[in-house]
C-alpha positions in Angstrom: 0.8 -2.2 32.5 -0.7 1.2 32.0 0.3 3.6 29.2 2.2 6.0 31.6 4.0 3.0 33.3 5.0 1.5 29.9 6.3 5.0 28.8 8.3 5.7 31.9 9.8 2.3 31.7 11.0 3.0 28.2 12.5 6.4 29.4 14.3 4.6 32.3 15.8 2.0 29.8 17.3 4.8 27.8 18.5 6.6 30.8 20.2 3.5 32.1 22.6 3.4 29.2 23.5 7.1 29.2 20.6 8.9 27.3 20.1 12.4 29.0 17.8 14.3 26.6 15.2 13.6 23.9 13.7 15.5 21.0 9.9 15.1 21.1 7.8 15.2 17.9 4.1 14.9 17.3 3.0 13.5 14.0 -0.5 13.0 12.6 -1.9 9.8 11.0 -0.6 11.0 7.7 2.9 11.7 8.9 2.5 15.5 9.1 4.5 17.2 11.9 2.0 18.7 14.5 4.4 19.7 17.2 8.0 19.6 18.3 9.9 20.1 21.6 13.7 20.0 21.5 16.2 18.7 24.0 13.7 17.5 26.7 15.3 16.1 29.9 13.8 12.8 31.3 12.2 14.8 34.1 10.5 17.1 31.7 9.1 14.2 29.7 7.8 12.5 32.6 5.9 15.5 33.6 4.5 16.4 30.2 3.8 12.9 28.7 0.8 12.0 30.8 -0.7 15.4 29.9 -0.1 14.8 26.2 -1.5 11.3 26.0 -5.3 12.2 26.0 -5.0 14.7 23.2 -2.8 12.4 21.1 -5.3 9.8 21.4 -8.2 12.0 20.5 -6.3 13.4 17.4 -4.7 10.3 16.4 -1.3 11.9 16.8 1.9 9.7 17.1 4.2 10.8 19.9 7.9 10.1 18.9 11.2 10.6 20.8 14.8 10.8 19.5 17.2 10.0 22.4 20.6 11.6 22.7 23.6 10.5 24.7 27.2 11.8 24.9 28.3 8.6 26.7 27.3 5.8 24.5 26.4 5.4 20.8 22.6 4.4 20.6 21.8 2.3 17.6 18.2 1.7 16.4 17.6 -1.7 14.7 14.3 -1.3 12.9 12.0 -3.5 10.7 13.1 -6.7 12.4 11.2 -10.0 12.1 11.1 -12.4 15.0 14.3 -14.3 13.5 16.4 -11.2 13.3 15.2 -10.0 16.7 16.4 -13.2 18.3 19.9 -12.6 17.0 20.2 -9.3 19.0 18.1 -9.9 22.0 21.2 -10.8 24.2 22.8 -7.5 23.5 19.8 -5.1 23.2 18.9 -3.0 26.3 15.4 -2.3 24.9 13.2 -4.4 22.4 9.9 -3.3 21.2 7.0 -4.5 19.1 5.9 -1.7 16.9 3.2 -3.7 14.9 2.3 -7.3 14.3 5.4 -9.1 13.2 7.5 -6.0 13.3 10.1 -5.3 15.9 12.7 -2.8 17.0 15.9 -3.4 19.1 18.0 -0.6 20.6 21.7 -1.2 21.4 24.0 1.0 23.5 27.7 0.7 22.4 30.7 2.0 24.2 34.1 3.3 22.8 32.7 4.9 19.7 33.7 8.4 20.5 34.6 9.4 16.9 31.6 10.5 14.9 32.9 8.9 11.6 33.7 5.6 13.4 30.4 5.5 15.0 28.6 6.2 11.7 30.5 3.5 9.9 30.1 0.9 12.8 26.3 1.6 12.9 26.1 1.1 9.2 27.8 -2.3 9.5 25.8 -3.4 12.4 22.5 -2.6 10.6 23.8 -4.5 7.5 24.9 -7.4 9.4 21.6 -7.8 11.3 19.5 -7.1 8.2 17.8 -4.0 9.8 16.5 -0.9 8.0 19.6 0.9 6.8 17.7 4.3 6.8 16.2 4.0 10.3 16.6 7.6 11.8 17.0 7.0 15.5 13.5 8.2 16.5 10.8 5.9 18.0 7.2 6.0 19.1 6.7 6.1 22.7 5.9 2.7 24.3 2.3 2.3 25.5 1.1 4.7 22.6 -0.7 3.6 19.4 1.0 3.3 16.1 -1.3 5.6 14.0 -0.8 5.0 10.3 -3.5 4.8 7.7 -2.6 1.3 6.7 -3.5 0.1 10.2 -7.0 1.7 10.6 -9.3 1.1 12.3 -7.4 -1.4 14.5 -4.1 0.5 15.4 -1.4 -1.5 17.1 0.1 -0.5 20.4 3.9 0.0 20.7 4.8 -2.6 23.4 7.9 -3.2 25.3 9.0 -6.8 24.8 12.0 -6.7 27.1 14.5 -4.3 28.9 17.9 -4.9 30.2 18.7 -1.8 32.2 22.4 -0.6 32.1 23.4 -3.1 29.3 26.2 -1.5 27.2 28.2 -3.6 24.8 31.5 -3.1 23.0 32.2 -3.1 19.4 34.2 -6.3 19.8 31.4 -8.1 21.5 29.1 -7.3 18.7 31.7 -8.4 16.1 32.4 -11.6 17.9 28.7 -12.7 17.7 28.8 -12.2 13.9 26.4 -9.3 13.9 28.7 -6.8 12.1 29.8 -6.9 8.5 33.5 -6.5 7.6 34.7 -3.0 6.8 34.8 -2.3 3.2 38.2 -1.9 1.7 39.5 1.6 1.2 39.5 2.4 -2.6 41.9 4.8 -4.0 40.3 8.0 -5.2 39.6 8.0 -8.9 38.8 10.7 -11.4 35.6 9.8 -13.1 34.9 11.5 -16.5 31.8 13.5 -16.5 29.1 11.3 -18.4 25.9 13.3 -19.2 23.2 11.3 -20.6 20.4 13.0 -22.8 17.9 12.1 -20.1 20.0 13.9 -17.6 20.4 17.1 -19.7 16.6 17.2 -20.3 15.8 16.6 -16.7 18.2 19.3 -15.5 16.8 21.8 -18.1 13.2 21.1 -17.1 14.0 20.7 -13.3 11.9 17.7 -13.3 11.7 15.4 -10.2 11.3 11.6 -10.5 7.9 9.9 -10.1 7.8 9.0 -6.4 4.6 7.0 -7.0 6.3 4.8 -9.6 9.1 4.1 -7.2 6.6 3.1 -4.5 4.7 0.9 -6.9 7.8 -0.8 -8.1 9.2 -1.3 -4.5 9.4 -4.9 -3.0 7.0 -5.8 -0.1 8.0 -4.9 3.4 9.0 -7.5 6.0 5.4 -7.8 7.3 4.0 -8.1 3.7 1.6 -5.3 4.6 2.6 -3.0 1.7 5.6 -1.7 -0.1 9.0 -1.3 1.3 8.8 2.5 1.8 12.4 2.8 2.8 13.6 1.2 -0.4 11.3 3.3 -2.5 12.8 6.4 -0.8 16.4 5.2 -1.5 15.7 4.4 -5.2 13.9 7.7 -5.7 16.8 9.5 -4.2 19.3 7.7 -6.4 17.2 8.7 -9.5 17.0 12.2 -8.5 20.9 12.4 -8.0 21.4 10.8 -11.4 19.2 13.4 -12.9 21.5 16.2 -11.6 20.2 17.2 -8.3 22.4 17.5 -5.4 22.2 15.8 -2.0 20.6 18.8 -0.1 18.1 19.4 -2.9 17.3 15.6 -3.0 16.8 15.3 0.8 14.5 18.5 1.0 12.3 17.2 -1.9 12.1 13.7 -0.2 10.5 15.4 2.8 7.9 16.5 0.4 7.0 13.4 -1.3 7.7 10.7 1.3 5.4 10.2 4.3 8.1 8.1 5.9 10.6 11.1 5.6 8.1 13.5 7.2 7.4 10.9 10.0 11.2 10.5 10.8 12.2 14.1 10.1 15.0 15.8 8.2 17.7 13.4 9.6 16.2 10.5 7.9 15.9 12.4 4.5 19.6 13.5 4.7 20.8 10.0 5.6 18.8 8.4 2.8 19.9 10.9 0.2 23.6 10.5 1.5 23.4 6.8 1.1 21.9 7.1 -2.3 24.7 9.5 -3.3 27.3 6.9 -2.2 25.5 4.3 -4.2 25.4 6.4 -7.4 29.1 7.1 -7.0 29.9 3.4 -6.6 27.8 2.7 -9.6 29.6 5.3 -11.6 32.9 3.9 -10.6 31.8 0.4 -11.7 30.8 1.7 -15.1 34.2 3.6 -15.5 36.2 0.6 -14.4 34.4 -1.7 -16.8 35.5 0.4 -19.8 38.5 -0.2 -22.0 41.3 2.3 -21.4 
């Protein structure tokens, strides 16, 4: 199947489950943004993509889309190995291979009209499947190459493994298959005494950021064993920055500067990673507080 046919097949799969518009982003091989078009209709993309492909190939630019639907909740399950992919194959409307041994699945879920409910259910689904918790909901266009330095000179092609047009599942279906973790019990709000360490005071005074390279070097290997788990490094770096006194917005903005994955996936990824890290820091603080004698 040719590049255009593969891309159009992907767009049609998204359209079949309620996607109506897409944000389109161009990223170079180093993750730097080179272009952006907001809220493109499927008709607009089908008109523009064939014209964009030659230039993207020549410049080694990635073409990335972020689907939007007001009818269904579209969940991206990223960084799946073959075993994890097999667990969700019967509920996904689109599955992709993004690099050797690395896969992605998209699931359309009905009846999640409340944004908070959708966010919580998405988090529990990702955790239950073992997917990347910080996946941003943006994906490379099928039929294009995955341009990253670690792959050169043999860049893998983003290939469709399977589509199931119109497949929309309910939350209860996913829960019955054992793909969703149980909701976390709601904890009563507690007042945590402010505990400021000397390192915290020094960091705030100097406005020094944590060493991102150190976080990257200490991160575990990714699923494909091709390098460090960048998502984990980003998460740990954000936790450290927050512990040093920076707020969530400052941390997300700085993550865009230091992380190539954040630049590749956009501000939404950075904000989500920083927010998840903030929640982890808060849970850690509660645990320390509860462990002390009254």
